[in-house]
C-alpha positions as CSV (number, residue, x, y, z in Angstrom):
1,X,-168.6,-66.0,-170.8
2,X,-165.4,-68.2,-170.0
3,X,-167.8,-69.8,-167.4
4,X,-170.1,-70.7,-169.4
5,X,-167.3,-72.0,-172.0
6,X,-165.6,-74.0,-168.8
7,X,-169.5,-75.5,-168.2
8,X,-170.5,-76.1,-171.8
9,X,-166.9,-78.3,-171.8
10,X,-167.5,-80.1,-168.7
11,X,-170.7,-81.2,-170.3
12,X,-169.5,-82.4,-173.3
13,X,-166.4,-84.6,-171.1
14,X,-169.6,-86.3,-169.5
15,X,-171.3,-86.4,-173.7
16,X,-168.2,-88.2,-174.8
17,X,-167.6,-90.5,-171.9
18,X,-171.4,-91.8,-172.3
19,X,-170.8,-92.1,-175.5
20,X,-167.9,-94.4,-175.5
21,X,-169.6,-96.4,-172.7
22,X,-172.3,-97.0,-175.1
23,X,-170.2,-98.1,-178.1
24,X,-168.3,-100.6,-175.2
25,X,-172.1,-102.1,-174.3
26,X,-173.0,-102.3,-178.2
27,X,-172.8,-105.5,-180.3
28,X,-169.0,-105.4,-181.1
29,X,-168.6,-103.4,-184.3
30,X,-165.3,-103.1,-186.4
31,X,-164.7,-99.6,-186.8
32,X,-164.6,-99.3,-182.8
33,X,-162.4,-102.1,-182.0
34,X,-160.4,-100.2,-184.4
35,X,-160.4,-97.2,-182.2
36,X,-159.6,-98.7,-179.1
37,X,-156.5,-100.5,-180.8
38,X,-155.2,-97.2,-182.7
39,X,-155.6,-95.5,-179.0
40,X,-158.0,-92.9,-180.3
41,X,-160.8,-94.2,-178.2
42,X,-158.7,-93.8,-175.1
43,X,-157.3,-91.0,-175.6
44,X,-160.7,-89.3,-176.2
45,X,-161.5,-91.1,-172.6
46,X,-159.1,-89.6,-170.7
47,X,-159.0,-86.5,-172.1
48,X,-162.9,-86.1,-171.1
49,X,-161.8,-88.0,-167.5
50,X,-159.4,-85.0,-167.3
51,X,-162.1,-82.7,-166.6
52,X,-163.4,-84.7,-163.4
53,X,-159.4,-85.0,-162.1
54,X,-160.6,-84.4,-158.3
55,X,-163.1,-87.5,-158.7
56,X,-160.5,-90.2,-158.1
57,X,-162.6,-93.0,-158.3
58,X,-163.7,-91.9,-161.5
59,X,-160.6,-91.2,-163.2
60,X,-159.0,-94.7,-161.6
61,X,-161.4,-96.5,-163.1
62,X,-161.1,-94.7,-166.4
63,X,-157.2,-95.4,-166.1
64,X,-158.1,-99.4,-165.4
65,X,-160.3,-99.4,-168.6
66,X,-157.7,-98.0,-171.0
67,X,-154.7,-100.1,-169.2
68,X,-156.9,-102.9,-170.2
69,X,-157.3,-101.9,-173.9
70,X,-154.1,-101.3,-174.3
71,X,-153.1,-104.9,-172.9
72,X,-155.9,-107.1,-174.1
73,X,-157.8,-105.6,-177.4
74,X,-154.4,-105.3,-179.6
75,X,-154.3,-109.6,-179.6
76,X,-158.2,-109.7,-180.0
77,X,-160.0,-109.7,-183.0
78,X,-163.7,-108.8,-183.7
79,X,-164.8,-112.5,-183.5
80,X,-162.8,-113.1,-180.4
81,X,-165.5,-109.7,-178.8
82,X,-168.3,-111.1,-180.6
83,X,-167.7,-114.6,-178.8
84,X,-167.4,-113.2,-175.5
85,X,-170.3,-110.7,-175.6
86,X,-172.3,-113.4,-177.2
87,X,-171.4,-115.5,-174.5
88,X,-172.2,-113.7,-171.1
89,X,-175.1,-111.0,-172.7
90,X,-177.2,-113.5,-175.1
91,X,-176.7,-117.1,-173.9
92,X,-179.1,-118.2,-171.5
93,X,-179.3,-114.7,-169.4
94,X,-175.5,-114.9,-167.7
95,X,-175.6,-111.3,-167.1
96,X,-178.7,-109.4,-168.2
97,X,-177.9,-106.2,-169.8
98,X,-181.2,-104.9,-169.4
99,X,-183.0,-102.7,-166.9
100,X,-186.2,-104.7,-166.2
101,X,-184.5,-107.6,-165.8
102,X,-183.1,-106.1,-162.7
103,X,-185.5,-103.8,-161.5
104,X,-188.9,-105.3,-162.4
105,X,-190.3,-107.9,-159.6
106,X,-193.4,-108.4,-162.4
107,X,-194.9,-108.1,-165.5
108,X,-197.1,-105.5,-164.9
109,X,-194.3,-103.5,-163.3
110,X,-191.9,-104.1,-166.2
111,X,-194.6,-102.7,-168.6
112,X,-195.1,-99.4,-166.6
113,X,-191.1,-99.3,-166.3
114,X,-190.3,-99.6,-170.0
115,X,-193.4,-97.0,-170.5
116,X,-191.5,-94.6,-168.4
117,X,-188.8,-95.1,-170.5
118,X,-190.4,-94.4,-173.4
119,X,-191.7,-91.1,-172.2
120,X,-188.3,-90.1,-171.8
121,X,-187.0,-91.0,-175.2
122,X,-190.0,-89.5,-177.1
123,X,-189.6,-86.4,-175.0
124,X,-186.3,-85.7,-176.6
125,X,-186.6,-86.9,-180.2
126,X,-184.9,-90.0,-179.4
127,X,-185.9,-92.8,-181.6
128,X,-185.4,-96.5,-181.7
129,X,-183.8,-98.2,-184.6
130,X,-186.8,-100.2,-186.6
131,X,-183.8,-102.5,-187.9
132,X,-181.9,-103.9,-184.7
133,X,-183.3,-105.7,-181.5
134,X,-182.4,-103.8,-178.5
135,X,-184.7,-102.5,-176.3
136,X,-185.6,-99.4,-174.8
137,X,-184.0,-100.5,-171.1
138,X,-180.8,-102.1,-173.0
139,X,-178.1,-100.7,-171.1
140,X,-176.0,-99.5,-174.1
141,X,-179.6,-97.4,-175.1
142,X,-180.3,-96.1,-172.0
143,X,-176.3,-94.8,-172.4
144,X,-176.8,-93.3,-176.0
145,X,-180.1,-91.6,-174.5
146,X,-177.7,-89.9,-171.4
147,X,-175.4,-89.2,-174.5
148,X,-177.6,-87.4,-176.7
149,X,-179.0,-85.2,-173.7
150,X,-175.8,-84.2,-172.4
151,X,-174.9,-83.4,-175.9
152,X,-178.1,-81.5,-176.6
153,X,-177.1,-79.4,-173.1
154,X,-174.1,-78.5,-174.4
155,X,-175.3,-77.5,-177.6
156,X,-177.9,-75.0,-175.9
157,X,-175.1,-73.8,-173.6
158,X,-173.0,-72.8,-177.0
159,X,-176.2,-70.6,-178.3
160,X,-176.9,-69.2,-175.2
161,X,-180.4,-70.7,-174.6
162,X,-180.1,-71.5,-170.7
163,X,-183.8,-72.2,-170.4
164,X,-183.2,-75.2,-172.9
165,X,-180.0,-75.9,-171.0
166,X,-181.6,-76.5,-167.5
167,X,-184.5,-79.0,-169.4
168,X,-182.2,-81.4,-170.6
169,X,-180.0,-81.2,-166.8
170,X,-183.3,-81.8,-165.3
171,X,-184.0,-84.7,-167.8
172,X,-180.8,-86.1,-166.6
173,X,-181.2,-86.0,-163.2
174,X,-184.4,-87.9,-163.3
175,X,-183.6,-90.8,-165.5
176,X,-180.6,-91.4,-163.3
177,X,-182.4,-91.2,-160.2
178,X,-185.7,-93.1,-161.7
179,X,-183.7,-95.7,-164.4
180,X,-180.2,-95.9,-165.3
181,X,-178.6,-95.6,-161.4
182,X,-181.2,-97.9,-160.2
183,X,-179.4,-100.8,-161.6
184,X,-175.9,-100.4,-163.0
185,X,-173.7,-101.5,-159.7
186,X,-175.7,-104.5,-159.9
187,X,-175.3,-104.9,-163.4
188,X,-171.3,-104.1,-163.1
189,X,-171.2,-106.9,-160.3
190,X,-172.9,-109.5,-162.5
191,X,-170.3,-108.6,-165.6
192,X,-167.6,-108.7,-163.3
193,X,-168.1,-112.3,-162.1
194,X,-169.2,-113.6,-165.1
195,X,-166.8,-112.1,-168.0
196,X,-163.5,-113.7,-169.2
197,X,-162.0,-110.5,-170.6
198,X,-160.5,-107.5,-168.5
199,X,-161.7,-105.2,-171.2
200,X,-165.3,-106.0,-170.0
201,X,-164.3,-106.1,-166.2
202,X,-163.0,-103.1,-166.4
203,X,-165.9,-101.0,-168.5
204,X,-168.2,-102.5,-165.9
205,X,-166.3,-101.0,-162.9
206,X,-166.0,-97.7,-165.0
207,X,-169.6,-97.3,-165.9
208,X,-170.5,-97.9,-162.1
209,X,-168.2,-95.4,-161.0
210,X,-169.2,-92.7,-163.5
211,X,-173.0,-92.8,-163.1
212,X,-172.3,-92.8,-159.3
213,X,-169.9,-89.8,-160.0
214,X,-172.8,-88.2,-162.2
215,X,-175.7,-88.8,-160.0
216,X,-173.5,-86.8,-157.3
217,X,-172.6,-83.9,-160.0
218,X,-176.4,-83.7,-160.7
219,X,-177.5,-83.5,-157.0
220,X,-179.6,-87.1,-157.6
221,X,-177.3,-89.4,-155.8
222,X,-177.6,-91.3,-153.9
223,X,-179.8,-93.7,-156.0
224,X,-182.4,-96.2,-154.6
225,X,-180.3,-99.1,-155.9
226,X,-181.4,-102.7,-156.8
227,X,-179.6,-105.6,-155.1
228,X,-178.3,-108.1,-157.5
229,X,-180.8,-110.4,-158.5
230,X,-180.9,-114.5,-158.8
231,X,-181.4,-115.2,-162.8
232,X,-182.7,-118.3,-163.9
233,X,-181.1,-119.4,-167.5
234,X,-182.9,-118.5,-170.7
235,X,-183.8,-121.9,-172.8
236,X,-182.9,-119.8,-175.7
237,X,-180.3,-117.9,-176.5
238,X,-181.1,-114.3,-177.9
239,X,-178.9,-112.0,-180.1
240,X,-178.8,-108.5,-179.2
241,X,-177.4,-105.7,-181.4
242,X,-177.0,-101.9,-180.9
243,X,-176.1,-99.1,-183.4
244,X,-172.7,-97.7,-184.0
245,X,-171.3,-95.2,-181.8
246,X,-171.9,-91.7,-182.1
247,X,-170.1,-89.9,-184.8
248,X,-170.2,-86.2,-183.4
249,X,-166.6,-84.6,-183.7
250,X,-166.0,-84.1,-179.7
251,X,-164.1,-80.7,-179.7
252,X,-163.7,-79.2,-176.4
253,X,-163.4,-75.0,-176.3
254,X,-162.3,-73.9,-172.8
255,X,-160.1,-74.7,-170.6
256,X,-160.5,-76.4,-166.8
257,X,-161.2,-74.8,-163.8
């Protein structure tokens, strides 16, 4: 029983990190900015990362992000974050943040990839908002999906539903192997080269380290990663928005191994 509680808490820690990453890549929201300024978000991240203390690359990346937040965020307001977000993500494809911009070499492959992503979402009741502009392959959407499926695994473990928990875990591995894990490293490199804020540079590094770790954790790494493609500027700026960060109450129940 104790081992099962530890496993459930470990899954919840992973879910928490996915949730923060999704919120960090969503269009800037005042409530999440305030959680960064208050230290609530960084405390939650550090608590989750503590479950994986032996993973130095991951814990160092989490610490670097938290330190960047503590140095940089207090002097920024929501307009500062919105301005940089729009500059790097929405204006002329400086840093595309959609999977198929990296992985799909032609329109037919893009359609196939988008259909496969949608299949994962549909299988777990993960629905896209009718009012928001983010696509199924947007980095924030894919991260939010991983948050939801890891949280479903945690919930199933808490109820003793081993078969449902295993279904969730298998889906996580397949989604990382076929989608999220293939392009975040390239995305992180482009983000690091284009942003003016340590906040975005360090969250990109944390994303890369965490997804790499999670692939190993689930036994699906190494990934067949794409290289950084050459992007052509878009003639028209596009605005992307994503939803509010998840509001679940993340409470750890067990101890550490």
